[in-house]
N, C-alpha and C positions, 0 to 999 in steps of 0.2 A: 528537581532537587539535585542540584549539582553541587557537590562539595569538593572543595579544593583544599589539599593539605600542603602547607608550605613548610619545607624543611630548610632551616638556615644553612647556608653554604659552609660554615665552619664545622657543623656537625657532620656533614657529608664528607668533608675533607678528612676529619679525624677518624671517621669510620673506615674510610679507604686506607689510611695509613695503618691502622690497627689490623685490618684485613691482610694487607701486604706483609706486614711484619709476622703475623701468624702463619701465613703461607710460606714465607721464607724460612722460618724456624722449623716448620713441618718438613720442608724440603731438605733442610740440613740433617734433621733426625733420620729421615729415610736414606739419605746418602751415606750417613755414618753407619747405619745398620747394614747396608749393602756391602760396604767396604771394610768393615771391622772383622778381625779374626774372631772365631768362636771356639769354645772348648767342646769336648765331646757331648756335653749336655745341651749345647746350643746357646750358652750364655756368652756375652761379649768378653773378650780378654783384653786387659790393658797391657800393652807392650812397653817395656822399658826400652831405652835406646839400644842397649846391647842385645836384648831379645828380638827387637825388630830387625837389627842387622843380621842376626843368625837366621831368622825366619826368611828374610829376603834372599840371603845367599842360598839357603836350602831350596827355596822355590826356583831360583835361577839354576842351581845345579841339576834339578830334576828336568828343567826345560832343556838344558844343554845335553843331558843324557839322552833325551828324546831326539834331539837333533843329530847326535852322534849315531843313534840307532838308524835314523833315516839315511844318514850318509853311508853307513856300512851296508845297508840294504841296497842302496844304489851301486856301491862298489861291487857287491856280490853279483848283482844283476849284470853289470858291465863285464865282469870276468867270466861268468857262467854262460851268458847269452849275448855275446858281443854283436852289435849291429854290423851288417856286411859293409856298410859305408865307413871307410876309414876316417873321413872328416867328421861324421856323426860320433864315432868312438872318441876322437880327440876332443870334440866339443863337450861330450858328457864327462870325460875325465877331467877336463879343465874346469868345468863347472863344480865338480866334486872337490877339486883342489882349492878352488876359490871359497867354497862353503867352509871347508876345514880351516882355511886361513882366517876367514871372518870370525869363525867361532873361537879360534885361538886368540885373536885380538880382543874379542869380547871378554873371554875368561881372564886374559892377562890384564885387562883394564879394570877388572873388578877385584877389590881387596877382600880377601877371605878373613873372617873373624878368627882370632887365635884358636877358638874352640873347634873350628872346622878345618884346621890346617891339614889334617889327615885326609879329609874329603877332598880338599883342594889338590893335594899331592896325587891321589888316586885318579882324580879327574884329569890332571895334567898328563899322567901316564897313559890314560885312554886316548887323550887327544894326540899325544906323540905317536902312539901306535897307529892311530887312524891316519895321521899325516904320512907315516912311513908306508902304509898300505896304499894310499893315494899315489905317492911317488912311485912305488913299485908298479902300480897299474899303468902309470904314464910310461915307465920304462918298457913294460910289456907291449904297449901300443906302438912305441917307437921301434922296438925290435921284438916282433912277435915270435919268440922261440919258446919251446916247451920249458926250458929252464926258467925263463923270465916269468912265464905264466905260473909255474909251480911256486916260484918265490913270491909272487903277488898273492897267490892263494894262501900261502903260509903266513904271510904278514897280515892278511885279512883275518885269518883265524886267530892270530895273536891279538889283534885289535878287538875282536869279538870277546876274547877271554878277558881282556882289560876292561871292557865295558861290563862284563858279568861281575868282575870284582867291584866295579864302581856301584853297581846295583846292590851289592851285598853290604856296603857300608851302612851302618845303622842309621846315619843321618839322612839316607836316601829313602828310608821307609816312610810310608804315609802314616801320620799319626792316627 
């Protein structure tokens, strides 16, 4: 008793197409759920263009603040515990200067929404202070005098204070 069931090719093709469409839609829904912002209750939030720009800049500013903090930590380490090798000191200082320059270029290349202009200005001030601190560190490495070291430390403290001001801007607070 051998029974064979014959399924027409058109039904098999249509079933495959329906299955692929269903899987594609399910994949898009999952992708949307993963990447959509949510409110405090966990419900998805529909962003207008303006709100999306503000949210994007806010996230970018938080990331930049983190990078500034890492840079200041590297500078502090360089000034407090300099490597004995002068070439290594120079390499570390130049890497820090390059990081600050790249960060400055990224911030300059990003347009701040009008609502976040104060945040942008405070961020620029923190970047400027960090850039000065990196330049003073290079000056100290080039001419390792006590005055240059104190100047670099003072500029580093001013950069830390500017970063603290940036962290206190209400737009930098996590929702």
